[in-house]
Every structure is written in structure tokens, then in C-alpha cells.
Biopython code that builds the backbone (N, CA, C, O; Angstrom):
import numpy as np
from Bio.PDB.StructureBuilder import StructureBuilder

atoms = [
    (1, "MET", "N", (35.802, -8.068, -2.652)),
    (1, "MET", "CA", (34.966, -7.581, -1.574)),
    (1, "MET", "C", (33.924, -8.640, -1.233)),
    (1, "MET", "O", (33.325, -9.244, -2.124)),
    (2, "LEU", "N", (33.722, -8.852, 0.017)),
    (2, "LEU", "CA", (32.763, -9.824, 0.516)),
    (2, "LEU", "C", (31.343, -9.290, 0.366)),
    (2, "LEU", "O", (31.044, -8.177, 0.798)),
    (3, "HIS", "N", (30.470, -10.086, -0.248)),
    (3, "HIS", "CA", (29.077, -9.691, -0.432)),
    (3, "HIS", "C", (28.210, -10.525, 0.516)),
    (3, "HIS", "O", (28.160, -11.750, 0.412)),
    (4, "VAL", "N", (27.528, -9.844, 1.440)),
    (4, "VAL", "CA", (26.693, -10.528, 2.427)),
    (4, "VAL", "C", (25.293, -9.939, 2.367)),
    (4, "VAL", "O", (25.120, -8.722, 2.300)),
    (5, "THR", "N", (24.298, -10.816, 2.392)),
    (5, "THR", "CA", (22.909, -10.370, 2.467)),
    (5, "THR", "C", (22.248, -11.021, 3.667)),
    (5, "THR", "O", (22.674, -12.085, 4.116)),
    (6, "CYS", "N", (21.218, -10.390, 4.182)),
    (6, "CYS", "CA", (20.443, -10.950, 5.281)),
    (6, "CYS", "C", (19.707, -12.181, 4.749)),
    (6, "CYS", "O", (19.024, -12.105, 3.728)),
    (7, "ASP", "N", (19.844, -13.282, 5.424)),
    (7, "ASP", "CA", (19.218, -14.520, 4.969)),
    (7, "ASP", "C", (17.708, -14.536, 5.170)),
    (7, "ASP", "O", (17.032, -15.425, 4.651)),
    (8, "LEU", "N", (17.160, -13.568, 5.915)),
    (8, "LEU", "CA", (15.710, -13.509, 6.087)),
    (8, "LEU", "C", (15.052, -12.513, 5.135)),
    (8, "LEU", "O", (14.104, -12.869, 4.435)),
    (9, "CYS", "N", (15.535, -11.283, 5.098)),
    (9, "CYS", "CA", (14.865, -10.248, 4.288)),
    (9, "CYS", "C", (15.589, -9.943, 2.982)),
    (9, "CYS", "O", (15.013, -9.304, 2.101)),
    (10, "GLY", "N", (16.837, -10.386, 2.834)),
    (10, "GLY", "CA", (17.575, -10.163, 1.595)),
    (10, "GLY", "C", (18.305, -8.836, 1.503)),
    (10, "GLY", "O", (18.895, -8.532, 0.466)),
    (11, "LYS", "N", (18.281, -8.043, 2.557)),
    (11, "LYS", "CA", (18.952, -6.738, 2.552)),
    (11, "LYS", "C", (20.458, -6.935, 2.376)),
    (11, "LYS", "O", (21.053, -7.822, 2.988)),
    (12, "ASP", "N", (21.070, -6.091, 1.526)),
    (12, "ASP", "CA", (22.524, -6.118, 1.362)),
    (12, "ASP", "C", (23.180, -5.583, 2.628)),
    (12, "ASP", "O", (22.794, -4.534, 3.143)),
    (13, "LEU", "N", (24.164, -6.305, 3.118)),
    (13, "LEU", "CA", (24.905, -5.897, 4.312)),
    (13, "LEU", "C", (26.346, -5.647, 3.891)),
    (13, "LEU", "O", (27.100, -6.582, 3.618)),
    (14, "ARG", "N", (26.717, -4.371, 3.842)),
    (14, "ARG", "CA", (28.061, -4.008, 3.418)),
    (14, "ARG", "C", (29.019, -4.046, 4.606)),
    (14, "ARG", "O", (28.738, -3.456, 5.649)),
    (15, "PRO", "N", (30.146, -4.737, 4.452)),
    (15, "PRO", "CA", (31.126, -4.785, 5.542)),
    (15, "PRO", "C", (31.561, -3.378, 5.941)),
    (15, "PRO", "O", (31.938, -2.572, 5.090)),
    (16, "GLY", "N", (31.506, -3.091, 7.230)),
    (16, "GLY", "CA", (31.911, -1.790, 7.737)),
    (16, "GLY", "C", (30.788, -0.781, 7.800)),
    (16, "GLY", "O", (30.801, 0.096, 8.664)),
    (17, "ASP", "N", (29.800, -0.879, 6.897)),
    (17, "ASP", "CA", (28.692, 0.077, 6.879)),
    (17, "ASP", "C", (27.538, -0.360, 7.769)),
    (17, "ASP", "O", (26.989, 0.441, 8.526)),
    (18, "ASP", "N", (27.179, -1.618, 7.675)),
    (18, "ASP", "CA", (26.025, -2.132, 8.409)),
    (18, "ASP", "C", (26.471, -3.144, 9.465)),
    (18, "ASP", "O", (27.404, -3.920, 9.260)),
    (19, "ARG", "N", (25.776, -3.107, 10.594)),
    (19, "ARG", "CA", (25.995, -4.172, 11.562)),
    (19, "ARG", "C", (25.277, -5.399, 11.053)),
    (19, "ARG", "O", (24.202, -5.304, 10.461)),
    (20, "ARG", "N", (25.872, -6.546, 11.285)),
    (20, "ARG", "CA", (25.208, -7.790, 10.928)),
    (20, "ARG", "C", (25.425, -8.779, 12.054)),
    (20, "ARG", "O", (26.344, -8.643, 12.862)),
    (21, "TYR", "N", (24.569, -9.766, 12.088)),
    (21, "TYR", "CA", (24.618, -10.778, 13.126)),
    (21, "TYR", "C", (24.713, -12.146, 12.478)),
    (21, "TYR", "O", (24.227, -12.354, 11.367)),
    (22, "VAL", "N", (25.335, -13.066, 13.173)),
    (22, "VAL", "CA", (25.449, -14.444, 12.711)),
    (22, "VAL", "C", (24.700, -15.324, 13.697)),
    (22, "VAL", "O", (24.914, -15.250, 14.907)),
    (23, "VAL", "N", (23.818, -16.159, 13.158)),
    (23, "VAL", "CA", (23.072, -17.116, 13.975)),
    (23, "VAL", "C", (23.545, -18.502, 13.571)),
    (23, "VAL", "O", (23.530, -18.848, 12.390)),
    (24, "ARG", "N", (23.960, -19.288, 14.539)),
    (24, "ARG", "CA", (24.389, -20.668, 14.292)),
    (24, "ARG", "C", (23.438, -21.599, 15.029)),
    (24, "ARG", "O", (23.125, -21.390, 16.202)),
    (25, "ILE", "N", (22.987, -22.618, 14.331)),
    (25, "ILE", "CA", (22.073, -23.597, 14.906)),
    (25, "ILE", "C", (22.663, -24.979, 14.669)),
    (25, "ILE", "O", (23.141, -25.280, 13.575)),
    (26, "GLU", "N", (22.627, -25.808, 15.687)),
    (26, "GLU", "CA", (23.100, -27.181, 15.569)),
    (26, "GLU", "C", (21.969, -28.113, 15.961)),
    (26, "GLU", "O", (21.343, -27.939, 17.007)),
    (27, "VAL", "N", (21.709, -29.107, 15.116)),
    (27, "VAL", "CA", (20.646, -30.076, 15.368)),
    (27, "VAL", "C", (21.279, -31.449, 15.500)),
    (27, "VAL", "O", (22.070, -31.863, 14.652)),
    (28, "PHE", "N", (20.927, -32.152, 16.565)),
    (28, "PHE", "CA", (21.440, -33.501, 16.773)),
    (28, "PHE", "C", (20.467, -34.283, 17.640)),
    (28, "PHE", "O", (19.657, -33.703, 18.364)),
    (29, "ALA", "N", (20.554, -35.591, 17.561)),
    (29, "ALA", "CA", (19.674, -36.459, 18.334)),
    (29, "ALA", "C", (20.032, -36.357, 19.811)),
    (29, "ALA", "O", (21.199, -36.462, 20.188)),
    (30, "ALA", "N", (19.026, -36.153, 20.631)),
    (30, "ALA", "CA", (19.237, -36.079, 22.078)),
    (30, "ALA", "C", (19.344, -37.485, 22.648)),
    (30, "ALA", "O", (18.624, -38.395, 22.236)),
    (31, "GLN", "N", (20.239, -37.644, 23.587)),
    (31, "GLN", "CA", (20.406, -38.931, 24.246)),
    (31, "GLN", "C", (20.481, -38.701, 25.739)),
    (31, "GLN", "O", (21.170, -37.798, 26.213)),
    (32, "ASP", "N", (19.775, -39.517, 26.456)),
    (32, "ASP", "CA", (19.847, -39.444, 27.905)),
    (32, "ASP", "C", (21.062, -40.247, 28.350)),
    (32, "ASP", "O", (21.032, -41.478, 28.370)),
    (33, "GLU", "N", (22.120, -39.545, 28.703)),
    (33, "GLU", "CA", (23.381, -40.197, 29.026)),
    (33, "GLU", "C", (23.305, -41.043, 30.289)),
    (33, "GLU", "O", (24.120, -41.947, 30.476)),
    (34, "ASN", "N", (22.349, -40.766, 31.150)),
    (34, "ASN", "CA", (22.237, -41.500, 32.403)),
    (34, "ASN", "C", (21.421, -42.779, 32.281)),
    (34, "ASN", "O", (21.382, -43.583, 33.212)),
    (35, "ALA", "N", (20.769, -42.971, 31.136)),
    (35, "ALA", "CA", (19.917, -44.149, 30.978)),
    (35, "ALA", "C", (20.767, -45.342, 30.569)),
    (35, "ALA", "O", (21.126, -45.482, 29.400)),
    (36, "LEU", "N", (21.083, -46.182, 31.507)),
    (36, "LEU", "CA", (21.857, -47.386, 31.263)),
    (36, "LEU", "C", (20.987, -48.575, 31.625)),
    (36, "LEU", "O", (20.498, -48.687, 32.749)),
    (37, "VAL", "N", (20.805, -49.453, 30.664)),
    (37, "VAL", "CA", (19.964, -50.625, 30.901)),
    (37, "VAL", "C", (20.834, -51.876, 30.822)),
    (37, "VAL", "O", (21.982, -51.822, 30.383)),
    (38, "GLU", "N", (20.280, -52.984, 31.245)),
    (38, "GLU", "CA", (21.023, -54.252, 31.287)),
    (38, "GLU", "C", (21.552, -54.636, 29.907)),
    (38, "GLU", "O", (22.657, -55.167, 29.794)),
    (39, "ASP", "N", (20.773, -54.374, 28.861)),
    (39, "ASP", "CA", (21.201, -54.719, 27.502)),
    (39, "ASP", "C", (22.466, -53.976, 27.091)),
    (39, "ASP", "O", (23.254, -54.490, 26.297)),
    (40, "ASP", "N", (22.669, -52.773, 27.623)),
    (40, "ASP", "CA", (23.882, -52.012, 27.314)),
    (40, "ASP", "C", (25.127, -52.734, 27.809)),
    (40, "ASP", "O", (26.181, -52.668, 27.176)),
    (41, "LEU", "N", (25.008, -53.419, 28.930)),
    (41, "LEU", "CA", (26.156, -54.125, 29.502)),
    (41, "LEU", "C", (26.457, -55.408, 28.747)),
    (41, "LEU", "O", (27.606, -55.850, 28.707)),
    (42, "ASP", "N", (25.433, -56.011, 28.146)),
    (42, "ASP", "CA", (25.616, -57.276, 27.439)),
    (42, "ASP", "C", (26.080, -57.095, 26.006)),
    (42, "ASP", "O", (26.661, -58.013, 25.426)),
    (43, "GLU", "N", (25.839, -55.942, 25.431)),
    (43, "GLU", "CA", (26.152, -55.702, 24.022)),
    (43, "GLU", "C", (27.655, -55.612, 23.799)),
    (43, "GLU", "O", (28.387, -55.062, 24.622)),
    (44, "ASP", "N", (28.104, -56.162, 22.674)),
    (44, "ASP", "CA", (29.510, -56.072, 22.282)),
    (44, "ASP", "C", (29.683, -54.764, 21.505)),
    (44, "ASP", "O", (29.389, -54.705, 20.311)),
    (45, "HIS", "N", (30.160, -53.720, 22.183)),
    (45, "HIS", "CA", (30.254, -52.395, 21.582)),
    (45, "HIS", "C", (31.301, -52.322, 20.479)),
    (45, "HIS", "O", (31.143, -51.542, 19.540)),
    (46, "VAL", "N", (32.353, -53.106, 20.567)),
    (46, "VAL", "CA", (33.375, -53.100, 19.526)),
    (46, "VAL", "C", (32.784, -53.637, 18.230)),
    (46, "VAL", "O", (33.028, -53.092, 17.153)),
    (47, "GLU", "N", (32.012, -54.701, 18.341)),
    (47, "GLU", "CA", (31.378, -55.268, 17.151)),
    (47, "GLU", "C", (30.338, -54.300, 16.569)),
    (47, "GLU", "O", (30.242, -54.150, 15.351)),
    (48, "ALA", "N", (29.569, -53.651, 17.436)),
    (48, "ALA", "CA", (28.566, -52.690, 16.976)),
    (48, "ALA", "C", (29.235, -51.519, 16.260)),
    (48, "ALA", "O", (28.736, -51.053, 15.235)),
    (49, "LEU", "N", (30.350, -51.046, 16.787)),
    (49, "LEU", "CA", (31.083, -49.949, 16.158)),
    (49, "LEU", "C", (31.634, -50.383, 14.803)),
    (49, "LEU", "O", (31.584, -49.630, 13.830)),
    (50, "HIS", "N", (32.153, -51.590, 14.753)),
    (50, "HIS", "CA", (32.666, -52.138, 13.495)),
    (50, "HIS", "C", (31.558, -52.199, 12.449)),
    (50, "HIS", "O", (31.767, -51.798, 11.304)),
    (51, "ASP", "N", (30.386, -52.693, 12.830)),
    (51, "ASP", "CA", (29.254, -52.780, 11.909)),
    (51, "ASP", "C", (28.825, -51.395, 11.438)),
    (51, "ASP", "O", (28.517, -51.200, 10.262)),
    (52, "LEU", "N", (28.807, -50.440, 12.358)),
    (52, "LEU", "CA", (28.423, -49.068, 12.009)),
    (52, "LEU", "C", (29.399, -48.469, 10.998)),
    (52, "LEU", "O", (28.983, -47.834, 10.030)),
    (53, "LEU", "N", (30.685, -48.670, 11.222)),
    (53, "LEU", "CA", (31.690, -48.143, 10.300)),
    (53, "LEU", "C", (31.580, -48.794, 8.934)),
    (53, "LEU", "O", (31.733, -48.118, 7.917)),
    (54, "LEU", "N", (31.318, -50.083, 8.890)),
    (54, "LEU", "CA", (31.153, -50.763, 7.613)),
    (54, "LEU", "C", (29.928, -50.247, 6.876)),
    (54, "LEU", "O", (29.972, -50.047, 5.663)),
    (55, "ASP", "N", (28.839, -50.032, 7.596)),
    (55, "ASP", "CA", (27.623, -49.510, 6.979)),
    (55, "ASP", "C", (27.860, -48.128, 6.390)),
    (55, "ASP", "O", (27.376, -47.828, 5.299)),
    (56, "GLU", "N", (28.605, -47.279, 7.108)),
    (56, "GLU", "CA", (28.880, -45.924, 6.628)),
    (56, "GLU", "C", (29.762, -45.960, 5.392)),
    (56, "GLU", "O", (29.562, -45.182, 4.459)),
    (57, "GLU", "N", (30.750, -46.871, 5.382)),
    (57, "GLU", "CA", (31.639, -46.960, 4.231)),
    (57, "GLU", "C", (30.876, -47.413, 2.992)),
    (57, "GLU", "O", (31.138, -46.939, 1.887)),
    (58, "CYS", "N", (29.940, -48.324, 3.180)),
    (58, "CYS", "CA", (29.186, -48.849, 2.044)),
    (58, "CYS", "C", (28.170, -47.837, 1.530)),
    (58, "CYS", "O", (28.028, -47.655, 0.321)),
    (59, "SER", "N", (27.472, -47.185, 2.436)),
    (59, "SER", "CA", (26.404, -46.288, 2.012)),
    (59, "SER", "C", (26.892, -44.857, 1.817)),
    (59, "SER", "O", (26.287, -44.093, 1.065)),
    (60, "GLY", "N", (27.971, -44.492, 2.482)),
    (60, "GLY", "CA", (28.472, -43.126, 2.397)),
    (60, "GLY", "C", (27.681, -42.153, 3.240)),
    (60, "GLY", "O", (27.924, -40.947, 3.178)),
    (61, "GLU", "N", (26.750, -42.640, 4.020)),
    (61, "GLU", "CA", (25.910, -41.776, 4.843)),
    (61, "GLU", "C", (25.891, -42.288, 6.274)),
    (61, "GLU", "O", (26.155, -43.459, 6.548)),
    (62, "VAL", "N", (25.572, -41.372, 7.171)),
    (62, "VAL", "CA", (25.373, -41.719, 8.573)),
    (62, "VAL", "C", (23.875, -41.722, 8.802)),
    (62, "VAL", "O", (23.155, -40.933, 8.191)),
    (63, "ALA", "N", (23.394, -42.598, 9.674)),
    (63, "ALA", "CA", (21.960, -42.643, 9.966)),
    (63, "ALA", "C", (21.478, -41.275, 10.415)),
    (63, "ALA", "O", (22.200, -40.557, 11.107)),
    (64, "ASP", "N", (20.242, -40.904, 10.019)),
    (64, "ASP", "CA", (19.703, -39.582, 10.329)),
    (64, "ASP", "C", (19.690, -39.298, 11.823)),
    (64, "ASP", "O", (19.918, -38.158, 12.229)),
    (65, "ASP", "N", (19.427, -40.317, 12.662)),
    (65, "ASP", "CA", (19.364, -40.090, 14.106)),
    (65, "ASP", "C", (20.716, -39.640, 14.643)),
    (65, "ASP", "O", (20.790, -38.796, 15.535)),
    (66, "ALA", "N", (21.776, -40.206, 14.097)),
    (66, "ALA", "CA", (23.102, -39.936, 14.633)),
    (66, "ALA", "C", (23.753, -38.717, 13.990)),
    (66, "ALA", "O", (24.722, -38.179, 14.525)),
    (67, "ALA", "N", (23.239, -38.284, 12.863)),
    (67, "ALA", "CA", (23.875, -37.187, 12.134)),
    (67, "ALA", "C", (23.637, -35.853, 12.832)),
    (67, "ALA", "O", (22.567, -35.594, 13.384)),
    (68, "ARG", "N", (24.658, -35.027, 12.790)),
    (68, "ARG", "CA", (24.540, -33.654, 13.271)),
    (68, "ARG", "C", (24.433, -32.754, 12.054)),
    (68, "ARG", "O", (25.067, -32.999, 11.027)),
    (69, "LYS", "N", (23.637, -31.727, 12.177)),
    (69, "LYS", "CA", (23.485, -30.768, 11.090)),
    (69, "LYS", "C", (23.684, -29.381, 11.670)),
    (69, "LYS", "O", (23.101, -29.039, 12.699)),
    (70, "GLN", "N", (24.498, -28.594, 11.015)),
    (70, "GLN", "CA", (24.763, -27.240, 11.473)),
    (70, "GLN", "C", (24.307, -26.245, 10.410)),
    (70, "GLN", "O", (24.459, -26.480, 9.211)),
    (71, "PHE", "N", (23.747, -25.134, 10.873)),
    (71, "PHE", "CA", (23.271, -24.072, 10.002)),
    (71, "PHE", "C", (23.925, -22.765, 10.431)),
    (71, "PHE", "O", (24.219, -22.560, 11.608)),
    (72, "ARG", "N", (24.150, -21.879, 9.451)),
    (72, "ARG", "CA", (24.702, -20.555, 9.734)),
    (72, "ARG", "C", (23.935, -19.541, 8.903)),
    (72, "ARG", "O", (23.795, -19.697, 7.690)),
    (73, "PHE", "N", (23.438, -18.496, 9.565)),
    (73, "PHE", "CA", (22.655, -17.475, 8.896)),
    (73, "PHE", "C", (23.213, -16.099, 9.233)),
    (73, "PHE", "O", (23.580, -15.834, 10.378)),
    (74, "ASP", "N", (23.275, -15.217, 8.225)),
    (74, "ASP", "CA", (23.621, -13.817, 8.429)),
    (74, "ASP", "C", (22.314, -13.047, 8.520)),
    (74, "ASP", "O", (21.389, -13.296, 7.748)),
    (75, "MET", "N", (22.235, -12.108, 9.465)),
    (75, "MET", "CA", (21.008, -11.332, 9.646)),
    (75, "MET", "C", (21.316, -9.863, 9.857)),
    (75, "MET", "O", (22.332, -9.490, 10.443)),
    (76, "CYS", "N", (20.402, -9.039, 9.357)),
    (76, "CYS", "CA", (20.473, -7.597, 9.614)),
    (76, "CYS", "C", (19.966, -7.354, 11.043)),
    (76, "CYS", "O", (19.363, -8.253, 11.630)),
    (77, "PRO", "N", (20.193, -6.173, 11.614)),
    (77, "PRO", "CA", (19.752, -5.904, 12.987)),
    (77, "PRO", "C", (18.247, -6.111, 13.207)),
    (77, "PRO", "O", (17.846, -6.648, 14.240)),
    (78, "ASN", "N", (17.405, -5.689, 12.241)),
    (78, "ASN", "CA", (15.958, -5.843, 12.417)),
    (78, "ASN", "C", (15.544, -7.307, 12.455)),
    (78, "ASN", "O", (14.763, -7.707, 13.319)),
    (79, "CYS", "N", (16.057, -8.109, 11.533)),
    (79, "CYS", "CA", (15.703, -9.529, 11.495)),
    (79, "CYS", "C", (16.249, -10.267, 12.709)),
    (79, "CYS", "O", (15.606, -11.179, 13.230)),
    (80, "CYS", "N", (17.438, -9.872, 13.158)),
    (80, "CYS", "CA", (18.012, -10.501, 14.350)),
    (80, "CYS", "C", (17.151, -10.216, 15.573)),
    (80, "CYS", "O", (16.942, -11.095, 16.409)),
    (81, "LYS", "N", (16.659, -9.007, 15.675)),
    (81, "LYS", "CA", (15.792, -8.634, 16.801)),
    (81, "LYS", "C", (14.519, -9.482, 16.788)),
    (81, "LYS", "O", (14.089, -9.983, 17.828)),
    (82, "LYS", "N", (13.920, -9.640, 15.604)),
    (82, "LYS", "CA", (12.725, -10.480, 15.476)),
    (82, "LYS", "C", (13.036, -11.937, 15.808)),
    (82, "LYS", "O", (12.248, -12.613, 16.469)),
    (83, "PHE", "N", (14.188, -12.414, 15.346)),
    (83, "PHE", "CA", (14.584, -13.804, 15.593)),
    (83, "PHE", "C", (14.772, -14.067, 17.081)),
    (83, "PHE", "O", (14.331, -15.095, 17.594)),
    (84, "LYS", "N", (15.428, -13.139, 17.776)),
    (84, "LYS", "CA", (15.660, -13.318, 19.212)),
    (84, "LYS", "C", (14.352, -13.298, 19.995)),
    (84, "LYS", "O", (14.231, -13.954, 21.029)),
    (85, "LYS", "N", (13.382, -12.549, 19.503)),
    (85, "LYS", "CA", (12.089, -12.476, 20.183)),
    (85, "LYS", "C", (11.296, -13.765, 19.992)),
    (85, "LYS", "O", (10.615, -14.208, 20.917)),
    (86, "ASP", "N", (11.373, -14.378, 18.802)),
    (86, "ASP", "CA", (10.581, -15.562, 18.487)),
    (86, "ASP", "C", (11.374, -16.481, 17.558)),
    (86, "ASP", "O", (11.081, -16.537, 16.364)),
    (87, "PRO", "N", (12.378, -17.207, 18.078)),
    (87, "PRO", "CA", (13.272, -17.992, 17.219)),
    (87, "PRO", "C", (12.580, -19.111, 16.433)),
    (87, "PRO", "O", (13.054, -19.476, 15.357)),
    (88, "LEU", "N", (11.486, -19.658, 16.937)),
    (88, "LEU", "CA", (10.790, -20.725, 16.224)),
    (88, "LEU", "C", (9.644, -20.207, 15.367)),
    (88, "LEU", "O", (8.915, -20.989, 14.756)),
    (89, "ASN", "N", (9.487, -18.884, 15.323)),
    (89, "ASN", "CA", (8.458, -18.230, 14.522)),
    (89, "ASN", "C", (7.056, -18.743, 14.872)),
    (89, "ASN", "O", (6.214, -18.924, 13.993)),
    (90, "ARG", "N", (6.825, -18.967, 16.139)),
    (90, "ARG", "CA", (5.529, -19.471, 16.601)),
    (90, "ARG", "C", (4.417, -18.456, 16.397)),
    (90, "ARG", "O", (3.271, -18.832, 16.150)),
    (91, "GLU", "N", (4.743, -17.181, 16.499)),
    (91, "GLU", "CA", (3.735, -16.136, 16.344)),
    (91, "GLU", "C", (3.083, -16.209, 14.962)),
    (91, "GLU", "O", (1.871, -16.036, 14.836)),
    (92, "ALA", "N", (3.876, -16.462, 13.941)),
    (92, "ALA", "CA", (3.334, -16.565, 12.583)),
    (92, "ALA", "C", (2.411, -17.771, 12.451)),
    (92, "ALA", "O", (1.440, -17.729, 11.695)),
    (93, "MET", "N", (2.705, -18.844, 13.179)),
    (93, "MET", "CA", (1.871, -20.052, 13.119)),
    (93, "MET", "C", (0.482, -19.786, 13.704)),
    (93, "MET", "O", (-0.483, -20.437, 13.305)),
    (94, "LEU", "N", (0.365, -18.855, 14.629)),
    (94, "LEU", "CA", (-0.913, -18.569, 15.267)),
    (94, "LEU", "C", (-1.810, -17.685, 14.414)),
    (94, "LEU", "O", (-2.997, -17.552, 14.710)),
    (95, "HIS", "N", (-1.280, -17.087, 13.377)),
    (95, "HIS", "CA", (-2.023, -16.116, 12.594)),
    (95, "HIS", "C", (-2.444, -16.627, 11.216)),
    (95, "HIS", "O", (-2.570, -15.842, 10.277)),
    (96, "PHE", "N", (-2.659, -17.925, 11.092)),
    (96, "PHE", "CA", (-3.155, -18.457, 9.819)),
    (96, "PHE", "C", (-4.621, -18.057, 9.654)),
    (96, "PHE", "O", (-5.420, -18.191, 10.582)),
    (97, "ASN", "N", (-4.957, -17.576, 8.488)),
    (97, "ASN", "CA", (-6.339, -17.225, 8.173)),
    (97, "ASN", "C", (-6.807, -18.120, 7.045)),
    (97, "ASN", "O", (-6.324, -18.018, 5.917)),
    (98, "PHE", "N", (-7.744, -18.993, 7.350)),
    (98, "PHE", "CA", (-8.288, -19.878, 6.326)),
    (98, "PHE", "C", (-9.599, -19.293, 5.809)),
    (98, "PHE", "O", (-10.387, -18.728, 6.566)),
    (99, "SER", "N", (-9.812, -19.443, 4.507)),
    (99, "SER", "CA", (-11.053, -18.943, 3.925)),
    (99, "SER", "C", (-12.208, -19.848, 4.314)),
    (99, "SER", "O", (-12.012, -21.031, 4.592)),
    (100, "ALA", "N", (-13.409, -19.291, 4.332)),
    (100, "ALA", "CA", (-14.608, -20.046, 4.701)),
    (100, "ALA", "C", (-15.263, -20.578, 3.434)),
    (100, "ALA", "O", (-16.353, -20.135, 3.074)),
    (101, "ASN", "N", (-14.626, -21.505, 2.763)),
    (101, "ASN", "CA", (-15.180, -22.079, 1.512)),
    (101, "ASN", "C", (-16.346, -22.968, 1.809)),
    (101, "ASN", "O", (-16.938, -23.536, 0.891)),
]
sb = StructureBuilder()
sb.init_structure("model")
sb.init_model(0)
sb.init_chain("A")
sb.init_seg("    ")
for serial, (resi, resn, name, xyz) in enumerate(atoms, 1):
    if name == "N":
        sb.init_residue(resn, " ", resi, " ")
    sb.init_atom(name, np.array(xyz, "f"), 0.0, 1.0, " ", f" {name:<3s}", serial, name[0])
structure = sb.get_structure()
């Protein structure tokens, strides 16, 4: 039997008994595809690609700017509703209370 819990509140979500939601987030470096400069035309792209592939083979990693990262979260109906209302949780950032030391 598949065991699923809400990734925000930890509530057990039983298949068939509870509705659950899946949130997928993908993070990647933004590039302005229309920005073409003179240096782009002069660069040897085959050589640059070759160098990039060699660097990846040696290090086993892709540069952070170029890497894509995907996230998947299971949520209960209440947490999903809160997430859709404020996906970046900005409301919580506004309610910090610092002591007057």
C-alpha cells in the first residue's frame, strides 16, 4: 500500500479516502532568447560545447546557472488551498516579531 503524507503539515493521506494534490516546481536560469550580440556571432559554438562537455565529464556536475531543478510535493486540501493563495509564503515574511532587547 502506498503511504503518502502532506509535505507541509504531515497529515497522512490515504489513497481513496482523502483527496490530495501534487505541486510540481521547476527552477532554471532564465535567458532572453532575443538578445543576440555581436560576440555571439563570432564565438565558435562547437568548441564551446566541446569544452562544456569535457568539464561536465571531469567534474560530474553541470554549472548551477545551467542546471534545472525539479521539485514535487504532495499536499492535503487545506495546505494546497493555502499554497495557491500565497505560493511564495510572503504573508509569513511580513509577520516577523522581533523582541525589543
